[in-house]
N, C-alpha and C positions, 0 to 999 in steps of 0.2 A: 166625467167620472172623478179623475184627481186632479182636475185644478187645482185645489189649491196649494197642497203637497206640492207639485208642479214647480207654483208659485214660489212658493218656502225656501224650495231647493236654489232658485235661481238668486234672491235678495241673500240670502245666505254664502254666494259662492261655493255653492256646493253641485251645481248640475253639470253633470256627464252627458257628453257627445258623443258620436263615431267621429271623424274624421280620415279621411285617406290625403298621407300628405304628402308633401310633392319629394322625387326622387332625391334630387337634389340635396337636401339638408344633408347635416352630417348631425347620425344619429346616436346620439348620445342616452335614451329617456327609456330606450329595452333593454330587456334578459341574453338577449342576442349575447355573453359575455365574447363569444373567440369569433364572430359574426361568419359562424358557419350558416344560419341563413340565405349568406349572401355566398356560398360558396357552390358553381354551377356545375363543377370537376363530381361534386359529396350527393349529389343530384341523375347526374349521369351515372352515377356508379349505381346507384338507389335501383333507377329504371333497366339497367340490364339483369340487375340482382332478379327485380322480379319480372323481368318477361319471360323467364325460364319456367315459369309455373303455367301451369290451366286457368288458374284464375288467380288475379288479383286484386279483388274485395275482401272481406272478410263473412260474409253472406250470412253470419249469426251468429248466437251466441256461443263461446268458447268450450262451453256444455254441451249445442249440439254437434254443428260442424262448422265452427268457423273459426274451429282451431288450425292456424297456418304455419307451415315447414319454418318459415322466415320468423315466427311470429316464439319459435320455441329456439330455432339456433342463436336468437338473441339473446331470447333466457340463462341457454347454456350458461353461452357469451360473458355475459354478466356474471351471473353464478361464479364461473373461474375465475374470472377476474376477478372480483370483492371477497373470497371465498365465502357462501353462503350457500346450506344444501341446497335451496332450493327458488323459485320467481315465478311469477307471473307476472307480465304486458296487463298491463288495464290502460281505457281509453285517454284518460287524464289524470296530470294532478289530483284535479278533485276528487274524480272517483276514486282514485288510490285513496285517499286521504276518509271517502266517503266508506268504502272497505273495510279499512282498518277499523274505525271507529267505529258505525256503525256493528257488524259483527262482533270487533274482538270481548269487550266488554260482555259480561251476561249478570244475574241477578247478583246482588252481593259483592260483584264486586262493585272494583274501585278505579276509577278512571279521573287522572291529573296530567294535568297540560299546563305545559309553561302559559303564564297570560299574555304571551304576544304571539300565540300562535297563531298558524294562519285562519282568516275564516272559515275554508273548506272544514276544519277539525273542529272550528267554533260549534256551527251549522249540525255538521254528524251529530256533534255531543246531547243535542238536544234528543237524539233517536234511541239507544239504550236504554237497556229497564238495570242503569248502575249506580252506583252515586258519581258526581262529575263534581269535583275541584280546581282551581289554579291555582299555582304557586310564584312567588313572586319571579320574575324575568331572571332565568339565565344564575340563578340562589339554591346551588344546590341542598345550605344550610335549611331552609325551610322549603325544597322539598323534602328531607329525611322528616325532621318534623311532622310532617303528613301522615307521611304511610308511619311513623313510630306509632303516632296519637289515633289512627283514624283504622275501622277496623272493615277486615273483607276477605273473600277467600282468596282474590287475585288483584292482582295490581297493574294499572297501567301507564305507561306516563308516554307523552308524546310531545318534542319536542327536535326544534330544527337545524340544522347542520349552520349553517348562514341564514340569520332573523331578514327576512325579504326589504324591509324599512330601514332597520337599525343599523344591517351592515356589520352584527359581530358574530363571530365564531359562539359557535355551545359551549359550553362553559365545562372541560372534560371531566370533572368532579363527580358529572352526574350521569356519568358511567357509571364512575367507581359507585356510585349511590343503589341505582338502581341496580345492580348486578351485588350490591349484598341484602337488597330482600329482595334479591329473586323475581325483582317487580319485571314486566315484559319492557321494553325502550321502545318506541315508537320514533324512528330518526326522518326527518323531513328532509332530504339531501335537496330538493329543488334547486335551491341558491348554489352549494357546496358542489354539487356532481359537475366537476368538468370546469372548475377553479382552484381547488383547494388539493394541500395532498402533493408529496411523491410522484404518482402515477396519475392527478386529478382526477383523483377517485372519487372528494369527498372528505369531509370531518374524520370516516373514519381514519380512509388515508393517512388524513391528515398529523393526528394522532397515533398510530401508527398501533391500531387497536382492531386486534382479532375479533370476528365477526365469531358468537355466544348465542347460545340456543334461545337466550332473550334476546336475542336482540334483532330488530325490525329496521331494515333501512329501506324508504320507497325515494324516490327519484322518481323526476321529471324530465320530457325529454325535447319539451316546446320554449326550453330558455338555453342553457350552452348550445347542446347537441345541436339547436336550428330547425327541431325536429317538432312533431306533435305527440302524447302520449304521455305515458311511465309504465313507471316497473315497484312492485312492492319483493322484494329477499331477506326470505325467511330460511327458518326451520322448515322441514320438510312435514314437519306438523303441523305448526302454522298455516302452510301452502293448503297444505289439504283441508285443511279446518277454514279458510278464507274463502274457496272452489265450491264448499258445498254451503257454506253459508252468508258472502257479502252478496246482497241482493245488486250492487251495481258492476259484483264481474259476473251475476248469475244473470241476470235478467236484459243488458247489458251489449248492444252487440258486440262482440267481438273488435281490437282495437283495428287502425287504416292497416293492411301489410303495408300498403309502399311508404309511412312514414316511419314504420319502424324498422323495414330496411335502410331505408335514409339514417335513422337512428346508431342503424350497428355501423354501417359506414363512419357517420364524426366519429362513433365514442373507439375504432379502429386509432382513428386522424390520430385524437390526440395521446393514445396510445405508441406511435410513429412518428410525432409530431410535437411530443410533450416538453423536450426543453425549451426551443424556442416559446410553444406556448407558456411557458412559465413565468421568462424572461420577459416575454411582451408583457404581457397582464404586468406586472413587478414592475416593470419602465413609466407606467400610465400609474400605478397609486402611488407612486411617489412622486407624482405632482403636487399632488395633495396636503401632503408634506411638507414641499416646496413652498406652494403659494400658499396655501390656508394654513400652517402647520398643526394639519391632521394626517398623525398614525392611525391608516387604513387596515383590517383584518381581509378585507375584500372589496373588490373592483366595482361597491356601491361607496359612495359619495353622500354624503346626508349635507345638509347645507341646512341650518335652521332661519326660516321665518317668520317676517312679524302677521301674522294672519292669512286667511286664504286670497285677500283679495293681492298682498301683497309678490306669494307665489304664482298668482296666476302673470302680477309683472312685469315679474320676471323671466316666465317663461314667454311672454309672446318677448319682449326684449332677447330674448335667446333663439327665436323665430329670425325677429327682424337681423340678426347676425349670421347666419344662415346654419343652427343649430335646434335641435330637439331633442328636448333635458324635461321629468315629468315634476310636474305643482302638486305633491301630494297634499289632501286636505283632511279635515275630519271629515265622515269617521269611518274613515281607511284608516289614519291616525290623530293622533291625542290634538299635538297641533303642528301647524301646517309648515312644511319646507320645500328646499328642492334636492331630488331626489337624484341623480348621476347615476350613468354607468359608463365605466371604466373601460371602455370594450378594448379586448386586445387588436387588432385589427385598423382601428383607423389610430393617424400618425398622431407621437406625441406633442408635436408642436402645434397643431389646431385644435387638440384636448388644451395646450398648455394656454392656447391666445383665447378659449372661453372662460377657464377659470382667471385668468387674469383679469379679462375683462365684467366676471363679476364680482370680485375682489374690492376692484376702485370701482365698481357700484353702492359698495358698502354691503353685499352677502356677509 
């Protein structure tokens, strides 16, 4: 039924497959920025945390009886850390984006997304009965122009703290533009929470921005926190609205109790060990400048290549050297590239060895 489509993907070197990789490979492909997915002490701490309760699974939607004390305590902890009024846990970052972008824009509203916003938000933007448009990547002037020229009841702007493929940071001026126009600002901190800021809390923390009533922070737990799930932090009004209107919250089983417990322990660890974690990240990020002359803003190293075939060839080369890296191809990105995550728990000597080898190979 789909033979021709699959064949076309194969011919274009765009075929995606699932694979279980050898544990001995040095992982520089995953979003496990801090190595928490390998930290057994966090796992055992989470087990003890969950064991004290009668039930360890959510069993139902949060709006029925799936809301667990573990959920509530994590939400309260995140609000206290990040300075938001209220929060809600969600099953995944994809569901969090779906919740926000499907529910918040109403009729006569305007939804504006950065042109490089995550695919989950782009998909969700097809759902609301509102005008949808995109502004040039990280361009505060283009956003300002759209907000000035368009007619709307409410404006909702969606951006990312760190853009997952580019590795660049959200332009600080975008906060000022959104505030000046009283637009709701959704900040997807999937790749910035746990990585940026004095307290490793993300882009708000990095810029020293105190949350306002029009600010919404979404963060995931399956990246730097080494778990699974997501959260939304906002004003009490916004959270109340979402739990009454966001279909991905209302009609989905509540997030895994264990995964939320694991994330809670992980966030606590970032606060207890933040100086060591920041130092480790910066040491590894400095290797990109040392070897490639690239000054990084995040642990995401993007290396352009000449097409999908070359991206796959370099990935295979890295595999033979004992490393796992990302070969990112269209349509995920417009131009093929290698995506290398400079994880804080991988020894700098090992990272230097791979980067030097890729440099010698002509990347």
